[in-house]
C-alpha positions as CSV (number, residue, x, y, z in Angstrom):
1,M,22.2,31.9,-27.4
2,S,24.4,29.0,-26.3
3,F,25.1,26.5,-23.6
4,S,28.4,25.0,-22.3
5,A,29.1,22.6,-19.5
6,A,31.8,20.2,-18.3
7,L,31.7,16.9,-16.5
8,S,34.5,15.3,-14.5
9,G,35.3,11.6,-15.0
10,D,33.3,10.5,-12.0
11,A,30.3,12.7,-13.0
12,L,30.5,11.3,-16.5
13,R,30.1,7.8,-15.2
14,T,27.0,8.8,-13.3
15,F,25.7,10.6,-16.4
16,S,26.2,7.4,-18.4
17,R,24.2,5.5,-15.9
18,V,21.4,8.1,-16.1
19,L,21.3,7.6,-19.9
20,D,21.1,3.8,-19.5
21,T,18.2,4.4,-17.2
22,L,16.3,6.6,-19.6
23,A,16.8,4.0,-22.4
24,S,14.5,1.7,-20.5
25,Y,11.7,4.2,-20.9
26,G,12.0,5.6,-24.5
27,D,14.0,6.0,-27.6
28,E,14.1,9.8,-27.9
29,L,15.9,11.9,-25.3
30,F,14.4,15.4,-24.6
31,L,16.6,18.0,-23.0
32,E,15.4,21.2,-21.4
33,I,18.4,23.3,-20.5
34,R,17.6,25.9,-17.9
35,K,19.7,28.4,-15.9
36,N,19.2,26.4,-12.7
37,Q,18.5,22.9,-14.1
38,F,19.6,20.4,-16.8
39,I,16.5,18.3,-17.4
40,L,16.5,15.0,-19.3
41,F,13.2,13.2,-20.0
42,T,11.7,10.6,-22.2
43,N,8.3,8.8,-22.7
44,N,7.4,5.5,-24.2
45,Q,5.4,5.6,-27.4
46,S,2.1,4.8,-25.7
47,L,2.7,7.5,-23.0
48,T,2.2,4.9,-20.3
49,A,5.6,5.4,-18.8
50,Q,7.8,8.5,-18.3
51,A,11.2,9.2,-16.8
52,I,12.3,12.7,-15.8
53,I,15.8,13.4,-14.4
54,R,16.7,16.8,-13.1
55,I,20.4,17.7,-12.7
56,S,21.6,20.7,-10.7
57,P,24.4,22.9,-12.2
58,R,26.4,21.8,-9.0
59,F,26.8,18.4,-10.6
60,F,29.0,19.9,-13.4
61,E,32.5,21.3,-13.1
62,H,31.3,24.2,-15.4
63,Y,27.8,25.2,-16.4
64,R,26.8,28.3,-18.4
65,L,23.6,29.1,-20.3
66,T,23.2,32.2,-22.3
67,R,19.5,32.5,-22.3
68,P,18.0,32.3,-25.8
69,R,16.0,35.2,-27.2
70,T,12.9,35.2,-29.3
71,V,11.0,37.9,-31.1
72,T,7.4,38.7,-30.3
73,I,5.0,41.3,-31.9
74,R,3.3,43.7,-29.5
75,D,1.5,46.9,-30.4
76,G,2.7,46.4,-34.0
77,Q,6.3,46.4,-33.0
78,Q,8.9,43.7,-32.6
79,H,10.2,43.0,-29.1
80,E,13.0,40.7,-28.2
81,V,12.3,38.6,-25.2
82,K,14.6,36.2,-23.3
83,K,13.3,32.6,-23.3
84,D,13.6,30.6,-20.1
85,S,15.2,27.5,-21.6
86,I,16.7,25.7,-24.6
87,P,14.5,22.7,-25.6
88,C,16.3,19.9,-27.5
89,R,15.4,16.4,-28.9
90,I,18.0,13.9,-29.8
91,F,18.1,10.2,-30.6
92,L,19.0,8.6,-27.2
93,K,21.0,5.7,-28.6
94,S,23.5,8.1,-30.3
95,I,24.4,10.1,-27.2
96,R,24.3,7.0,-25.0
97,T,26.7,5.1,-27.2
98,T,29.1,8.1,-27.3
99,V,29.2,8.4,-23.5
100,K,29.5,4.7,-23.0
101,H,32.5,4.5,-25.3
102,A,34.1,7.2,-23.2
103,Q,34.0,4.9,-20.2
104,S,36.4,2.4,-21.7
105,T,38.3,0.7,-18.9
106,A,41.6,0.9,-20.8
107,N,41.6,4.6,-21.1
108,P,38.5,6.3,-19.7
109,A,37.8,10.0,-20.3
110,K,38.7,12.2,-17.4
111,R,36.5,15.1,-18.6
112,C,33.6,15.7,-21.0
113,E,32.7,19.1,-22.3
114,L,29.2,19.8,-23.7
115,S,28.3,22.7,-25.9
116,L,25.6,23.8,-28.3
117,K,24.5,26.9,-30.1
118,Y,20.8,27.3,-30.4
119,E,18.8,29.1,-33.1
120,D,15.0,29.2,-33.1
121,Q,14.2,27.4,-36.3
122,T,10.8,29.0,-36.5
123,V,12.0,32.6,-36.7
124,T,15.6,32.2,-38.1
125,T,15.8,32.1,-41.9
126,G,18.5,29.8,-43.2
127,A,19.4,28.7,-39.8
128,S,22.3,26.3,-39.6
129,P,21.8,22.7,-38.5
130,L,21.5,22.2,-34.7
131,R,24.4,20.3,-33.2
132,L,25.3,19.1,-29.7
133,N,29.1,18.9,-29.4
134,L,30.9,16.6,-27.0
135,K,34.6,17.0,-26.4
136,L,36.2,14.1,-24.5
137,V,39.5,14.6,-22.8
138,Y,41.5,11.5,-21.9
139,N,44.2,10.8,-19.3
140,D,47.0,11.1,-21.9
141,N,45.5,14.5,-22.9
142,V,44.3,13.2,-26.2
143,T,40.9,14.8,-27.1
144,K,38.1,13.5,-29.2
145,T,35.3,15.7,-30.4
146,L,31.9,14.4,-31.6
147,S,29.0,16.3,-33.0
148,L,25.4,15.0,-32.7
149,A,22.5,16.4,-34.6
150,Y,19.5,17.4,-32.6
151,Q,16.1,19.0,-33.2
152,E,14.1,21.6,-31.3
153,G,12.2,19.6,-28.7
154,D,9.3,20.0,-26.2
155,L,9.3,21.5,-22.8
156,V,9.1,19.1,-19.9
157,E,5.6,18.2,-18.9
158,E,4.9,15.8,-16.1
159,L,2.3,13.2,-16.9
160,F,2.0,12.2,-13.3
161,T,1.6,13.5,-9.7
162,K,3.3,12.7,-6.5
163,D,0.4,14.2,-4.5
164,T,-1.1,10.7,-3.6
165,P,-2.7,9.1,-0.5
166,N,-0.2,6.3,-0.4
167,E,3.6,6.5,-0.3
168,F,6.6,4.7,1.0
169,E,10.4,5.1,1.2
170,I,12.9,2.2,1.4
171,M,16.5,1.2,0.8
172,P,16.5,-0.3,-2.8
173,G,18.7,-3.2,-1.8
174,I,16.0,-4.6,0.4
175,V,13.8,-5.1,-2.7
176,T,16.5,-6.0,-5.4
177,D,17.9,-8.8,-3.3
178,D,14.5,-10.7,-3.6
179,L,13.7,-9.6,-7.1
180,H,16.6,-11.9,-8.2
181,N,14.3,-14.8,-7.4
182,F,11.8,-13.8,-10.1
183,H,11.9,-16.0,-13.2
184,P,13.4,-14.2,-16.3
185,R,10.1,-14.6,-18.2
186,I,8.2,-12.5,-15.6
187,Q,7.4,-9.1,-17.1
188,N,5.1,-7.6,-14.5
189,V,5.0,-7.3,-10.8
190,A,2.1,-6.9,-8.4
191,L,2.2,-4.6,-5.4
192,D,-0.2,-5.5,-2.5
193,C,-0.1,-2.7,0.1
194,T,-1.7,-2.4,3.6
195,S,-0.8,-0.3,6.6
196,S,1.0,-3.3,8.1
197,G,3.4,-3.8,5.2
198,I,3.8,-4.5,1.5
199,R,3.9,-7.8,-0.5
200,I,5.6,-7.8,-3.9
201,K,4.5,-10.6,-6.2
202,S,5.5,-11.9,-9.7
203,H,2.5,-11.5,-12.0
204,W,1.7,-13.7,-14.9
205,S,-1.1,-12.9,-17.4
206,G,-0.3,-15.6,-20.0
207,P,-1.6,-19.1,-20.3
208,I,-1.5,-21.1,-17.1
209,S,0.3,-23.9,-18.9
210,D,3.2,-21.6,-19.7
211,Q,3.4,-20.0,-16.2
212,P,6.9,-19.9,-14.7
213,L,7.7,-20.3,-11.0
214,H,5.7,-17.8,-8.9
215,C,7.6,-15.7,-6.4
216,E,6.4,-13.2,-3.7
217,F,8.0,-11.6,-0.6
218,D,6.8,-9.5,2.3
219,I,8.3,-6.2,3.5
220,N,7.3,-5.3,7.0
221,T,6.9,-1.8,8.4
222,D,10.3,-1.9,10.2
223,D,12.1,-2.1,6.8
224,F,10.7,1.2,5.6
225,A,12.1,4.7,6.2
226,R,8.6,5.9,5.6
227,L,5.2,4.1,5.0
228,T,1.9,5.8,4.6
229,I,-1.0,3.7,3.3
230,Q,-4.4,5.3,3.6
231,N,-6.3,2.6,1.8
232,Q,-5.4,-1.0,0.8
233,V,-4.2,-1.1,-2.8
234,E,-3.2,-3.9,-5.1
235,C,-1.9,-3.0,-8.6
236,V,0.3,-4.3,-11.4
237,F,3.0,-2.6,-13.3
238,T,6.1,-3.3,-15.4
239,L,8.9,-5.2,-13.7
240,K,11.7,-4.0,-16.0
241,Q,11.0,-0.3,-15.4
242,F,10.7,-1.0,-11.7
243,K,14.1,-2.6,-11.6
244,T,15.6,0.3,-13.6
245,A,14.4,2.8,-10.9
246,L,15.8,0.5,-8.1
247,L,19.2,0.2,-9.8
248,L,19.6,3.9,-10.3
249,A,18.7,4.5,-6.6
250,E,21.5,2.0,-5.7
251,D,23.9,3.8,-8.0
252,L,23.1,7.1,-6.4
253,N,23.3,5.6,-2.9
254,G,19.8,6.9,-2.2
255,N,16.5,5.5,-1.0
256,L,13.6,4.8,-3.4
257,S,10.3,6.5,-2.7
258,A,7.0,5.5,-4.2
259,Y,3.8,7.5,-4.7
260,F,0.5,5.9,-5.8
261,S,-3.3,6.0,-5.4
262,E,-5.2,3.2,-7.1
263,P,-5.0,0.8,-10.1
264,G,-5.4,2.6,-13.4
265,N,-3.4,5.6,-12.2
266,A,0.4,6.0,-12.4
267,I,2.8,4.9,-9.7
268,V,5.8,7.2,-9.3
269,F,9.2,6.1,-8.1
270,S,11.6,8.7,-7.1
271,T,15.3,8.8,-6.0
272,Q,17.9,11.5,-5.6
273,L,21.5,12.4,-5.1
274,P,21.0,15.3,-2.6
275,E,21.5,18.8,-4.1
276,M,22.6,17.2,-7.4
277,I,20.1,14.8,-9.1
278,I,16.3,14.2,-8.7
279,A,15.0,11.2,-10.8
280,D,11.2,10.5,-11.2
281,F,9.9,7.4,-12.9
282,A,6.2,7.0,-13.6
283,M,4.4,4.0,-15.1
284,M,0.7,3.2,-15.4
285,T,-0.8,0.5,-13.2
286,S,-3.6,-2.0,-13.8
287,R,-5.8,-4.2,-11.6
288,V,-4.7,-7.7,-10.7
289,N,-6.7,-10.4,-12.6
290,D,-9.9,-11.5,-10.9
291,S,-8.5,-15.1,-10.5
292,D,-5.1,-16.3,-9.4
293,D,-3.4,-19.0,-11.4
294,T,-2.0,-22.2,-9.9
295,T,1.6,-21.4,-8.9
296,Q,4.7,-23.0,-7.6
297,S,6.2,-21.7,-4.5
298,T,8.3,-22.5,-1.3
299,T,9.1,-20.2,1.5
300,T,12.6,-19.3,2.8
301,D,13.4,-16.4,5.1
302,D,16.4,-14.5,3.7
303,H,16.6,-11.6,6.2
304,S,14.5,-9.8,8.8
305,G,11.2,-8.6,7.4
306,I,11.3,-10.4,4.0
307,S,10.3,-13.9,3.1
308,T,10.8,-15.3,-0.4
309,I,8.2,-17.8,-1.6
310,T,9.8,-20.6,-3.6
311,N,8.0,-23.8,-2.8
312,R,4.9,-25.5,-4.2
313,S,1.4,-24.3,-3.3
314,T,-2.0,-23.8,-4.9
315,R,-4.2,-20.9,-4.3
316,A,-7.9,-21.1,-4.9
317,Q,-9.6,-18.9,-7.5
318,R,-11.2,-15.7,-6.1
């Protein structure tokens, strides 16, 4: 039971970006290698955020999985059954660093070959250590082979649903252009959604005396490829992970879709490279505080449908 695949230089750069994205969500990388999908996923320690990225075999120059077999007991006899996938768990930093080094601008790798041999550690006596091998081929035909230890992992399990009453789809650049105005100390973002549009606001939960400049901007219906809001919703979630999803959508030249219901449930952001990659990012939401802090803001219109608030104003407590 084994797996082998190969990535071109361009695909390796995209794969490196995928690993960077996953690193914003967790420290451990889980792989589930299937005949028709190469799945990478990770969760944060509190299980309040999850990223799942599914890659088609079409993304690879070469992709081959010899389905693993396992032994079951039925009617007092042993029966060998093919398993559907190879589950792996690896330290994300180790594979991320290896792939990033292969992207050196001086002499980037033109090909990366992945391989592993899988042995079910629960049924194999004296099984050899599990290793994921990466063979890097450079433009001068020099090769470098690295071997990374991995453990048997878990099968992918979605901690979220995209079957929600509210959803939208938008070009990521419309949002990222204005997120640059958010102060570096802002860690959370508030989403205020109605059927006539969406307002994105910086959210501060610390002491009022330490509050940085407040920013918010409106996105009108004309800026959305799709907008369905069945009930007005305002919720708060992590800005860093939101930016991560936006940046990957830009890298893949795709739109970003969002699926959500109400505060306290996960909001799911999704993007894809058609027929190649599907990426889902889920993070728990919370309610906006009952009172709004005094904020600094001014308004400037940057482009159609979006206004960035950057002057001074005071909003009354609710």
